N, C-alpha and C positions, 0 to 999 in steps of 0.2 A: 433512592427513590424508585419505586416499582411502577412500571408503566406498561401499557399494551403496545407492542410493536407490530405495525402492520406489515404484511408481506409486500414485496415490491410490485409495482404496477406496470412493469415493462411490457407485459404481454399485451396491454391495450394498444401499444404502438408497434407491435411486432406480429403482424397477421400470419407470418409464416408458421409460428408455433400454434396459433389458433387452428390453422388448417390441418394440423396433424390429426389423423383419424376422422376428419370431418370432410375434407375435400380431396385429399390425395388418394390415388387408386391403390397404393400399397403402403399403408401407414407403418407396417412392420419394417419394411426396408428403410423408410424415412428415419426411424429411430435407431437403426442398427448400423448406420454408416460409421459411427465412432464407437459402436459396441456399448459404451456406457455414456450416459448423459450427465451433465452437471446438476447439482442440487437446484440451482436457480431455474434451470430449464424445467426440471420436474415440477417445481412449484408453479411455474407459469402455465404449464400444460394442464395441471389440475384446476387452476383458477379459470382458465379459458373454457374448460368443459364442465364447470359447475352447473348442476341441474337447476331447474326453476324452483324457487321457494314454494313450499306448500302452505296455503293459507286456509284457515277455518274460522267461521264465525261462531263464537261460543258464549254462553251465559257467563256473567262476570266471575262467579266463584270457580267455574271450570277453567277459566282463563288465568287463574292465579299462577304466578311464576313464569308465564309465557311473555313474549314480547309483541308489542303492537305492530301490525303490518301496515298501518296507515296512521296519519295524524288524526287526532281527535279534536274536533272543533266544538266550542261551547254552543249548545242549542238555546241557551238562555243566560242572562247575566247573573252575577253573584256579588252581593246579595240580590235576590229577586226583587226586593222592595226595600226602601229606606226604613231602618229600624233602630231601636235603642241598643246601645252597647252596655247599658247599666240599668239597674233598678232605680227608678227616680220619678221625675215629673217632666213632662213635655211642656215647653213654654215658647212664647215669642221673644226673640232677642230684644225687641224694642221695649218690652215690659220689664226686662231685668238688666238692661245695659248699665244702669246707674249703680247696681250692686257691686260692680267691679271697683267703684270708687268709694266703697265703704258705706253704702246706703242700702240696708236690707229693704226688700219689697215683699208685700203680702198680696197673694193672688187667691182668687176664688177657685176651689177644687170642684170641677163640674163633671168629671167622668173618669173612665179608665180604659186603657188599651192593654189587653193581655196578649201573650203569645198565642196565636191561633184565634183570638177574639178581638179584632180591631175595634177602636172607637169609631162610631158611625155618625156622631152628631156634628154640630157646627162649633168651631172654636172661635171665641171672641176675644177682644182685647181684655187684658186683666184677668184672664183665666189660666188655669193649669190643669193638665190631664195626667193622672197617675199612669205610669208606664212600666212594664216589665222588660227585662233583658230579652231581646229578640222580637219584641212586639212592634207592630207597624207604627210608624210615626204618624200621628193625625195630621190631616191637611191643615196648613197654616202655621204649624209649629216647626221650629227650626233649631231648637236647642234642648238638651236634656240636663236637668239639674239632679245630681246624685242625692239619694235619700239622706246621706250623712251631712249634706250641706244645706239642710232645711230643718224647719221646726213646724209641726202640724198641730193645729188647734181647731177642733170642730171641723168645718168644711173649708178651712183656709190653710194655706201653706205659705210660710215665710221663707223666702230665699235668702240665705245668709252669705253665700259665697258663690261666685261664678268666675270662670277663667276667660272664656272666649265664646263668640258666636259659633254655633254648630258643634259644640263640644259633645262628646260621648254619643255620637250618631254614626251609624254605618250606612253610608249612602249606597243606593241601588247601583250595582255595576262597578263598585270601587275595586273589587278584586279582579274581575274580568267581565267583559261584555259579550253579547252574542256575536259569534264569529271568531272570537279569539281562539288560538290554538292552546288547548288545555294540556295535552300530552303529545310529544313527538313520536313519530314512527321509530320503532326500535326500543321504546321505553319498556323496561321490565315491570310487569304488573305485580305489585305487592299490596299489602293491606291498605296503605294510604291512597294509592292510586285507585283501587276499587272503591274506596269511600268517596273520593272526589267524583268519580263517574256516576255513582249512585246519586250523589247530591244534585246532579243536573238531569237526572232521569234517564241516563244511558244504562241499559241493563244487559247489553251484549256487545261484543267487540270482535273485530277481525284480528286474529293473532297468527304468528308463524307456528306452523305445526311441527312438532319434533320430527327430525329425520328418522325414517324407519330403516333399520339395519337388519340384514340377514347374515348370520355368521356361519361359516362353513369351516370345520376343523378337519384337516386331512392328516393321515398318518395311521397306518396299520399297527404301528407300535404303541399307539396311545391307549391308555385306559381312561375312560371318562371319570370326572370327579365323583368320588364315592364308591366306585367299582373296585373290585379286587384287582391287584396288580400281579401279573405273571412275571416270572424271572426275566423274560425277554422284553418286557414292556416298561414304559415310563408313564407317570401320571400327567395328564393334560392340565396344564396351568393356563394356557393361552385363552381358553374359552371363558374362564372366570375373569381373568385379568382384562381382556378386551371388552367383555360385556360391561364390567364395572367402569372402564374408561369411557365407553360410549355413554353410559348413564350420566357420568360426571360431566360430560360435554353437552348434555341436554338431549341426546338421542335415545331411541328405544330399540333394543334388540327384540325383534318380533319373531324370530325363528333362529334356532341353533341346531345344526346338523353335523354329524360325523360321517366321514366317508373314507373308504380304503384307498390305497395307492394304486388305483387302476383308472384308465381313461374312461371306461364306462361309468364307474361309480362317481367320478368327479363331474362328468357331464350331467348325470342325473341330479346330483346335488345342486349344480348351478341352475339347471332348468327349473327345479323345484323352488328356487329362491327368486327367480326373475319376477314372477307375478306378485310376490309378497312385499318386496322392499325396493326402495330407490337406490340403496347402496348395498352391495354385497362385499363382505370382507372375508377373505379366505386366508387361513394360516397354514403355511407349509406348502410344499409341492411346486415352488416357483424357481427352484435352482436348476442345475443342468444334469441331474442324475436321471437314470433310466426310469425311475418311479416318480418323477416330477411331471405331472400332467396338467397343471392348472392352465398354462398358456394355451396349449392345444385344445383343451376342453372349452375354454372361454371362446376361442375362435369358432369351434364347432357349434356353440350356442349363439352365434351371431354377434359376438363382441368384436369391436375393432381395437387392436392393440395400440395404445398411445405411447407407452414406453415400457422398457424392461431393462433393469440394471442401472443403478445410479452410482456415481462416483463418490461413495460414502462408506463409512465404517462406524458401527455395524449397519446392516440393512441393504447391502449392495443388490440383492436379487429383487428388490421391490418391483412389482408389476402393476400396471394401471391400464384399464380398458374401459370402453364405453359401448353401450347398445342403446340407442335412442336416449331417453332420460335416465337410464339406469347405469350407474358406475360400478366398476368392479376393481377392488384393490386386492392384490395378492401379496400378503405379508410373508416374510421369511418365517420358517418354523421355529428357529431359535427364539426363546421368549424375549430376551433383551432386544434383539434385532427387530422383532415384530412390534414390540411396545414403542421403541424409539421412532419407528416409521409412523406408527399411529399418532404419537404426540406431535411430531413435526409436520406431518402432511394431512392427516385425517381430522385431528382435533380442531384445527382452525377452520377446516372446511365445514364441519358440523356447526361451529359457531356462526359462520356466515349464512348458513341455511336457516338460522333462527333470528335473522335481523341484526347480527352483530358483525364486527369487523373480522376479516380473515387475518387473525393476529395471534400473538403469543404474549405471555407475561414476561417482561424482561426487566433487568435491573443491572446497574453498574456494580461490580464487585472487585475487591482487591485480592490478589492471590499471594499467599505467604510461601510460595514455592515456585521454582522454575518449572516450566512445562514445555515439552517439545513434541511435535508430531513428525516422526521420522518416516511415516508412510507416504504413499502416493495418492491417498484418498482423503477427503475431508473426514475428520474423526469427531463423532458425537461422544464427548467424554462426560461421564456422569460425575456430578459434584455434590458436595455438602456445603451448606452456607450457615453462617451465624452472624448476628448483629452485635456490634460493639456499642458501648454506652454512648459513643459519639454519634451513633446512627449509621455509621459506615457498615457495609456488608462485606464480610470476609468469606472467601470461598477456598475450597481445596478439592483437588481431584481425588476421588476415591481410589483405593488401591486396586481392587479386583474389577477389571473392565471386560472380562470375557463375555461373549454374546450369549453364553449358556448360563451365566451366573445371575440369577434373579436378585441376589442380595445387592448387586450394584445399582438396581433401581429401587428396591424396597427401602434402602437406606439413603437414597439420594433425594436432594431437594430440587434438582434440575440438571442442566447439562450446559456445556459450552461447545462451540463449533471451532475446531482447530484445523486450519487449512494445511495442505501438504507442505512440509518443511517449516511451518510456523513455529517460532520459539518465543516464549514469554519468560522474561526474567522475574525473579522474586520481587514482589512489590508492585507488579504491573496491574493495571486496571483493564477489565474486559467485560463486555456484555455477557450476562448469563441468562439462560432461558429457565424460568421457574415453572415447576409443575403446578397446575392450577390449585392443588390442595395444600401446597406448601407456603408458609409465611403469610 
């Protein structure tokens, strides 16, 4: 069974982590006491510094695919008036009650109620009104007889069969009444929801606005996609991969810039991005080399460092900072490291900024191999999965796990988290994190 697994809520009860980068005078020192922080701490710091959701009021068709930022309350009942569910004849129950006992009744046909043209006359005993599906029920009438249960001669209709009082009538407000909640906050707006809103006269709604992302790619050695590659260069895959991942998470990359490995260039790229986006994602330049300038450049641009280096593999150099409502993520330059950091930390954040839970898709899977993490960091191991006829999910760890090996994610269905020293025997069951586009 596949489910959405929410991130832990511990941060709500641990103000100390909320204070990092917000109230401490030296947030860098606060996060460097142990050099590397645990994964759960990184998650909590990100959640505690989540920016405010952006909301926009849009016409219905422009809101397609987005999520409601508030409950929608019915401004009127449905149906708006009592009407017929069938083509037939509107009658009084007291005139036809004996038909149920096998005694047909003949009534005088004195008018018609059409959809959009209601009957406006008076209804008397012993009379019937022809009525169309959806037409307003005439005053005084309380039952509809289907056409197939009657016989018509001249201006008279003989009722041959009736089941009960009030049959084939849609009563005003029977679906919902004024003030009922039609759609809950967070509902994804698809064609049926837009149809429902239109039916009650609602033509625009408040929805969560997609997070705007500015992507900065660092690395003098990189050649942009489509450019010629010199012998000393490598092709940039991160910009395409992260842009696609942002879109699949519902965000929008509104700017994409390349910068060389200098402090000045990195500062300029960050400053250019601040005014455009609520989240800046930088790939590369976050390790400890002489040409890694993201951390210093972020501080020069007014960002408070919230953490740097997480006890995980791949993705140890992950960097996170904040300036007002703008967040900055520094992802490792190795494609697999950067992608795994995005999927575990940024993807659920983007979900939450669109009215969804801060969560991942998870499932229980059985492993047909023994697995061990001999390292001293939590290991994000890429896996493949398949389903048996019984419905059980079977998983296996892919062979090539290097942080530079894009095939380990291109062929993967998800990943597992193996703690330092953890050992799984063959046949063990474990939670697996599924990529959003898999299964």
